[in-house]
C-alpha positions in Angstrom: 0.0 0.0 0.0 1.5 3.4 -0.9 2.6 5.8 1.8 1.5 9.5 2.0 3.9 12.3 1.1 5.3 14.7 3.7 4.2 18.2 2.9 2.2 21.0 4.5 -0.7 20.4 2.2 -0.5 16.7 2.9 -0.5 17.2 6.6 -3.5 19.5 6.3 -5.3 16.9 4.3 -4.4 14.3 6.9 -5.9 16.4 9.7 -9.0 17.1 7.6 -9.9 13.5 6.8 -9.0 12.3 10.3 -11.3 15.0 11.8 -14.1 14.2 9.5 -14.1 10.4 10.1 -14.0 11.0 13.9 -16.8 13.6 13.6 -18.9 11.2 11.5 -18.7 8.4 14.1 -19.4 10.9 17.0 -22.4 12.2 15.1 -23.7 8.7 14.6 -23.5 8.0 18.4 -25.4 11.3 19.1 -28.1 10.4 16.6 -28.6 7.0 18.3 -29.1 8.8 21.6 -32.1 10.6 20.1 -35.5 9.1 19.8 -37.7 8.1 16.9 -41.4 9.1 17.2 -40.9 9.6 20.9 -39.4 6.2 21.6 -35.9 6.4 23.1 -33.2 4.4 21.3 -30.7 5.0 24.1 -31.0 7.0 27.3 -29.0 10.1 28.3 -25.3 10.1 27.7 -24.9 6.3 28.0 -22.3 5.0 25.5 -23.9 3.3 22.5 -23.4 -0.4 22.1 -23.0 -1.4 18.4 -22.5 -4.3 16.1 -20.1 -3.5 13.2 -20.5 -5.4 9.9 -16.8 -6.4 9.4 -15.7 -8.1 6.1 -12.1 -7.2 6.5 -12.1 -5.0 3.4 -11.1 -1.4 3.3 -14.4 0.2 4.2 -15.3 -2.0 7.2 -11.7 -1.9 8.4 -11.8 1.9 8.5 -15.2 1.8 10.3 -14.1 -0.7 12.9 -10.9 1.2 13.6 -12.7 4.6 13.9 -15.4 3.2 16.2 -12.7 1.5 18.4 -11.0 4.8 18.9 -14.2 6.1 20.5 -14.7 3.1 22.7 -15.4 4.2 26.3 -16.4 7.7 25.0 -19.1 7.8 22.4 -19.3 4.0 22.2 -19.7 1.3 24.8 -19.4 -2.4 23.7 -18.4 -2.9 20.1 -18.9 -6.3 18.4 -17.3 -7.0 15.0 -19.4 -9.6 13.1 -17.7 -11.4 10.2 -20.0 -13.4 7.9 -18.1 -16.4 6.4 -19.8 -17.3 3.1 -17.2 -20.0 2.2 -17.2 -18.9 -1.4 -13.5 -18.0 -1.8 -10.5 -20.2 -1.2 -9.3 -17.4 1.0 -12.4 -17.3 3.2 -10.7 -19.0 6.2 -7.7 -16.6 6.0 -10.1 -13.7 5.9 -11.8 -14.9 9.0 -8.5 -15.3 10.9 -7.5 -11.8 9.7 -10.7 -10.3 11.0 -10.4 -12.0 14.4 -6.8 -10.7 14.7 -7.9 -7.1 13.8 -10.7 -7.3 16.4 -8.3 -8.3 19.1 -5.9 -5.5 18.1 -8.7 -2.9 18.4 -10.0 -4.3 21.7 -13.5 -5.2 20.5 -15.6 -8.3 20.6 -15.5 -10.7 17.6 -18.2 -13.0 16.3 -17.6 -15.4 13.3 -20.8 -16.7 11.6 -20.7 -19.2 8.7 -23.5 -19.2 6.2 -24.4 -21.0 3.0 -25.8 -18.9 0.2 -28.5 -20.8 -1.7 -28.6 -20.5 -5.5 -31.5 -19.1 -7.5 -34.3 -17.1 -6.1 -33.7 -13.4 -5.8 -30.2 -13.8 -7.3 -26.8 -14.6 -5.8 -25.9 -11.1 -4.6 -29.4 -10.4 -3.2 -29.4 -13.8 -1.4 -26.0 -13.2 0.2 -27.0 -9.7 1.3 -30.2 -10.9 2.9 -28.3 -13.6 4.8 -25.7 -11.1 6.0 -28.3 -8.7 7.4 -30.2 -11.6 9.0 -27.0 -12.6 10.8 -26.2 -9.0 11.8 -29.7 -8.6 13.3 -29.4 -11.8 15.2 -26.1 -10.9 16.7 -27.3 -7.4 17.5 -30.1 -8.8 19.6 -27.7 -11.2 21.3 -25.3 -8.4 22.1 -28.0 -6.0 23.3 -26.7 -3.6 20.7 -28.4 -0.2 20.0 -27.6 -0.3 16.3 -25.8 -2.1 13.5 -23.1 0.0 11.7 -22.2 -0.7 8.1 -19.4 0.8 6.1 -21.2 1.8 2.9 -19.7 5.0 1.4 -20.5 7.5 -1.3 -19.3 5.4 -4.1 -21.6 2.5 -3.0 -24.4 5.0 -2.9 -23.9 6.1 -6.4 -23.6 2.5 -7.6 -26.8 1.7 -5.9 -28.5 4.7 -7.5 -27.4 3.6 -11.0 -28.5 0.0 -10.4 -31.9 1.1 -9.3 -32.1 3.6 -12.2 -31.3 0.8 -14.7 -34.1 -1.3 -13.2 -36.6 1.5 -13.6 -37.1 2.1 -9.9 -39.2 4.9 -8.5 -38.2 7.6 -6.0 -37.9 5.2 -3.1 -35.5 3.0 -5.0 -33.5 5.9 -6.5 -33.1 7.3 -3.0 -30.6 4.4 -2.5 -29.4 3.8 1.0 -30.5 6.0 3.9 -27.9 7.0 6.5 -30.2 5.8 9.2 -32.8 3.1 8.9 -35.2 1.9 11.6 -37.2 -1.2 10.7 -38.8 -4.0 12.7 -37.1 -2.9 15.9 -33.6 -2.9 14.3 -31.6 0.3 13.7 -29.0 0.4 10.9 -26.6 3.3 10.5 -24.1 4.1 7.7 -21.7 6.7 9.1 -19.4 6.8 6.1 -21.9 7.6 3.4 -20.4 11.1 3.1 -16.9 9.7 2.1 -15.6 8.6 -1.2 -13.7 5.4 -1.3 -10.5 7.3 -2.2 -10.8 9.3 1.0 -11.2 6.1 3.1 -8.2 4.6 1.4 -6.2 7.7 2.3 -7.4 7.5 5.9 -6.3 3.9 6.1 -2.9 4.7 4.8 -2.5 7.6 7.3 -3.5 5.4 10.2 -1.7 2.3 9.1 -4.9 0.3 8.8 -4.5 -3.1 7.1 -7.3 -4.6 5.0 -7.9 -7.5 2.6 -8.9 -7.5 -1.0 -11.7 -9.7 -2.1 -11.0 -11.0 -5.6 -14.7 -11.3 -6.4 -14.9 -7.4 -6.3 -13.0 -7.5 -9.7 -15.4 -9.8 -11.4 -17.5 -7.7 -13.7 -20.1 -10.4 -14.3 -21.7 -8.9 -11.3 -23.6 -5.7 -12.1 -22.3 -3.6 -9.2 -18.7 -4.5 -10.1 -19.3 -3.7 -13.8 -20.6 -0.2 -12.8 -17.7 0.3 -10.4 -15.0 -0.6 -12.9 -16.5 0.4 -16.3 -19.1 3.1 -15.8 -18.0 5.3 -12.9 -14.5 5.9 -14.2 -15.9 7.0 -17.6 -18.3 9.4 -15.8 -15.3 10.8 -13.8 -13.4 11.4 -17.1 -16.4 13.2 -18.6 -17.0 15.3 -15.6 -14.3 15.2 -12.9 -15.7 15.6 -9.4 -19.2 14.6 -10.4 -19.6 12.3 -7.4 -20.3 15.0 -4.9 -22.9 16.6 -7.1 -24.6 13.3 -7.9 -24.7 12.6 -4.1 -26.7 15.8 -3.6 -29.2 14.6 -6.3 -29.6 11.3 -4.4 -30.3 13.3 -1.2 -32.9 15.4 -3.0 -34.6 12.3 -4.4 -34.6 10.9 -0.8 -36.4 14.0 0.4 -39.0 13.8 -2.4 -39.5 10.1 -1.7 -40.2 10.8 2.0 -42.7 13.5 1.1 -44.5 11.0 -1.3 -44.6 8.4 1.5 -46.2 10.9 3.8 -48.8 11.7 1.2 -49.5 8.0 0.6 -49.9 7.4 4.3 -52.5 10.2 4.5 -54.4 8.9 1.5 -54.3 5.3 2.9 -55.8 6.5 6.2 -58.6 8.1 4.2 -59.4 5.1 2.0 -58.9 2.2 4.4 -61.0 0.6 7.1 -60.9 -2.2 9.6 -57.4 -1.3 10.8 -56.1 -1.1 7.3 -57.3 -4.6 6.2 -59.6 -3.3 3.5 -59.7 -0.4 1.0 -62.9 1.3 0.1 -63.1 1.3 -3.7 -65.0 4.6 -4.0 -62.5 6.5 -1.8 -59.6 4.8 -3.5 -60.7 5.7 -7.0 -61.5 9.3 -5.9 -57.7 9.8 -5.5 -55.7 11.5 -8.3 -54.4 8.8 -10.7 -50.8 9.4 -9.7 -51.5 8.6 -6.1 -53.5 5.4 -6.5 -50.6 3.2 -7.2 -48.7 4.5 -4.2 -51.6 3.8 -1.9 -52.1 0.3 -3.4 -48.4 -0.5 -3.0 -48.5 0.7 0.6 -51.6 -1.3 1.4 -50.3 -4.5 -0.1 -47.1 -4.1 1.9 -49.1 -3.7 5.1 -51.1 -6.9 4.5 -48.1 -9.0 3.7 -48.2 -9.1 -0.1 -44.9 -9.2 -2.0 -43.9 -6.0 -3.8 -45.4 -5.8 -7.3 -44.0 -4.0 -10.4 -45.7 -0.8 -11.4 -47.2 -2.3 -14.5 -49.0 -4.9 -12.3 -50.3 -2.3 -10.0 -51.7 -0.3 -12.9 -53.3 -3.4 -14.3 -55.0 -4.1 -11.0 -56.3 -0.5 -10.8 -57.7 -0.9 -14.4 -59.5 -4.0 -13.4 -61.0 -2.4 -10.3 -62.3 0.5 -12.4 -63.7 -1.7 -15.2 -65.1 -4.9 -13.6 -68.8 -5.0 -12.9 -68.6 -8.4 -11.0 -69.6 -8.4 -7.3 -66.6 -10.7 -6.5 -63.5 -11.1 -8.6 -59.9 -12.2 -7.9 -57.6 -9.6 -9.3 -54.3 -11.3 -8.6 -53.1 -14.5 -7.0 -49.5 -15.0 -5.6 -47.8 -17.0 -2.9 -51.0 -18.3 -1.3 -52.6 -14.8 -1.2 -55.1 -13.2 -3.5 -56.2 -9.6 -4.1 -59.9 -9.6 -4.4 -62.6 -7.0 -5.2 -65.7 -7.9 -3.2 -68.6 -5.5 -3.4 -67.4 -2.0 -2.6 -64.1 -3.1 -1.0 -60.7 -4.4 -1.9 -59.3 -7.1 0.3 -56.4 -9.6 0.5 -57.4 -13.1 1.4 -55.6 -16.3 2.0 -56.1 -18.6 -1.0 -57.3 -22.0 0.2 -57.2 -24.7 -2.3 -59.1 -27.8 -1.2 -56.7 -30.6 -0.4 -59.2 -33.3 -1.3 -62.8 -33.4 -2.5 -63.3 -36.8 -0.9 -66.1 -37.2 1.6 -65.1 -37.5 5.2 -67.0 -40.1 7.2 -66.8 -40.1 11.0 -68.5 -41.5 14.0 -69.0 -39.0 16.8 -68.3 -40.4 20.3 -68.9 -37.3 22.4 -65.7 -35.4 21.4 -65.9 -31.6 22.0 -63.9 -30.9 18.9 -63.1 -32.6 15.6 -60.3 -31.2 13.4 -61.0 -30.7 9.7 -57.6 -29.8 8.2 -59.1 -30.0 4.7 -61.3 -27.1 5.7 -58.7 -25.3 7.7 -60.8 -25.4 10.9 -62.7 -27.7 13.3 -66.2 -28.7 14.3 -67.0 -27.8 17.9 -69.8 -29.7 19.8 -71.1 -27.6 22.8 -73.7 -28.6 25.3 -76.8 -26.4 24.8 -80.5 -26.2 25.6 -81.3 -26.3 21.9 -79.5 -28.6 19.6 -79.1 -32.2 18.5 -79.6 -35.0 21.0 -76.5 -37.0 21.8 -78.3 -40.2 20.8 -79.3 -38.7 17.5 -75.7 -37.8 16.6 -74.2 -41.2 17.7 -76.8 -43.3 16.0 -75.4 -43.0 12.5 -72.0 -42.0 11.0 -71.7 -38.3 10.1 -70.3 -37.3 6.7 -68.6 -34.0 5.8 -68.8 -32.7 2.2 -68.3 -29.6 0.3 -71.2 -27.7 -1.3 -72.1 -29.1 -4.7 -75.1 -26.9 -5.5 -78.8 -27.0 -5.0 -78.7 -27.9 -1.2 -81.4 -26.4 1.0 -81.7 -26.3 4.8 -84.2 -24.9 7.4 -82.4 -22.9 10.1 -85.4 -21.0 11.6 -88.5 -22.6 13.2 -91.0 -20.2 11.6 -89.4 -19.6 8.2 -89.3 -21.9 5.2 -86.2 -23.8 4.2 -83.9 -21.9 1.8 -81.2 -22.6 -0.7 -77.7 -22.3 0.6 -76.9 -19.6 -1.9 -79.6 -17.3 -0.4 -78.6 -18.1 3.2 -74.9 -17.4 2.4 -76.0 -14.0 1.0 -78.1 -13.2 4.0 -75.1 -14.1 6.3 -72.8 -11.9 4.3 -70.4 -14.7 3.4 -68.4 -13.9 0.3 -68.7 -16.3 -2.6 -65.0 -17.1 -2.6 -65.3 -18.3 1.1 -68.3 -20.6 0.6 -66.4 -23.5 -1.0 -64.3 -23.8 2.1 -67.3 -24.3 4.5 -68.2 -27.8 5.5 -71.6 -29.4 5.1 -72.5 -32.0 7.8 -74.8 -34.8 6.7 -76.5 -37.6 8.7 -77.4 -40.2 6.1 -79.2 -38.3 3.3 -80.1 -35.4 5.6 -78.2 -32.1 5.7 -78.0 -31.2 9.4 -75.5 -28.4 9.5 -73.8 -25.8 7.2 -70.6 -24.0 8.4 -71.2 -20.3 8.9 -75.0 -20.7 8.4 -76.6 -22.9 11.0 -78.3 -26.2 11.8 -81.4 -28.0 10.5 -84.1 -27.2 13.1 -86.4 -30.0 12.0 -83.9 -32.6 13.2 -83.8 -31.1 16.7 -87.6 -31.6 17.4 -87.7 -35.1 18.8 -86.2 -35.5 22.3 -84.8 -38.9 23.4 -83.8 -37.6 26.8 -80.0 -37.5 26.1 -78.1 -34.2 26.4 -78.3 -31.8 23.5 -75.3 -30.3 21.6 -74.9 -27.3 19.3 -72.6 -27.8 16.3 -70.3 -24.9 15.2 -67.6 -24.7 12.6 -64.6 -22.5 13.7 -61.8 -21.6 11.3 -58.2 -21.8 12.4 -56.6 -18.4 13.1 -55.1 -17.0 9.9 -53.3 -14.0 8.6 -56.5 -12.0 8.1 -58.6 -13.4 11.0 
């Protein structure tokens, strides 16, 4: 590694970069002592406990060194976490190097070995998700206030270009925030204001050692191709463009935050039942440009995977044009987006495991599980219901609705077709196929969600009476 020159300008530059790195780490600690939405992250002037993502490369080596210099001042316990992917022939050497550096800096060290599965979201994305999962686990174990990662300005610009090439919106183009709080985890990136060249200079000044990962030179990965082929050309065309481009990313991040706030307000106006449903009239009353944002926000809240904009626009088109009372707009990963009446809802898609009839003998059990229907039959002692002797005299059979069935559930009203009774009970059409029908011989005696055949409860043989009820298992939208 080259050594710095001895000159007055060089010494001034040395002082400048050293001061800036220290100030960045001190500012990070101060931010973590503040609160988000009134919830304290750390109290008073207590030193902050952190986990540092430590690969052993230049960036994370600078970060770990700088944090260790503030141990006992701005920072309390510092834990360096090295994730061993086992993908390089040098992986074991890197792990040993990281352990030695952690000892030298007087910080805790954790080595975690992981296996990156192939396929799915792509190799790089899979590896990144695994790393963050490990970091979050170790942060919880260590009682850390935050996770520090060493992303810098060059990483930020690479991320922006990757998102731009993918056609991302403002949220994606905003790249990486300096502070992210999500699901009880706080991630901070103290070095986002530094270019890689500045961090390399700092490392040289302080005599910081680091390792080089040969995979960072492989341009078959998009980020590496941008780093080695695109960024240098942009620098040639407009020297010093990085600082200006970083300001653009910050402005996009501010715009994205404003759009999120607007979407939150629109969502509150158009949703009901604690955000589980969207009222179609209020949703369509929004300006066209805001509907997709509200739809994306709602789907995220109810657990649906992110959809590309073209799919969101297609769903909105169907909502506007369909005249059906109930229609599935999209099905994915066991969930479906459904228009039902004047509302949009996300429901769990339940495909019947088997259409075969279930035959059973009731022997007084209080519950009978029906996994094919994702629920259970409950038999409860009651003043009005079926006699115990009646239920035990013949086997009971469980079937799905086939069409044309009728049942009398009120003493002084005629029997009705199930379709009419389902409508009166407000049971959506898409849920009806998953409700069990209980038969005794050729007589329908109970319909899930509707009720029991009252004419089969008239005779009294003197045995206790039981009420039958179908109860669905708790689910995502119960």
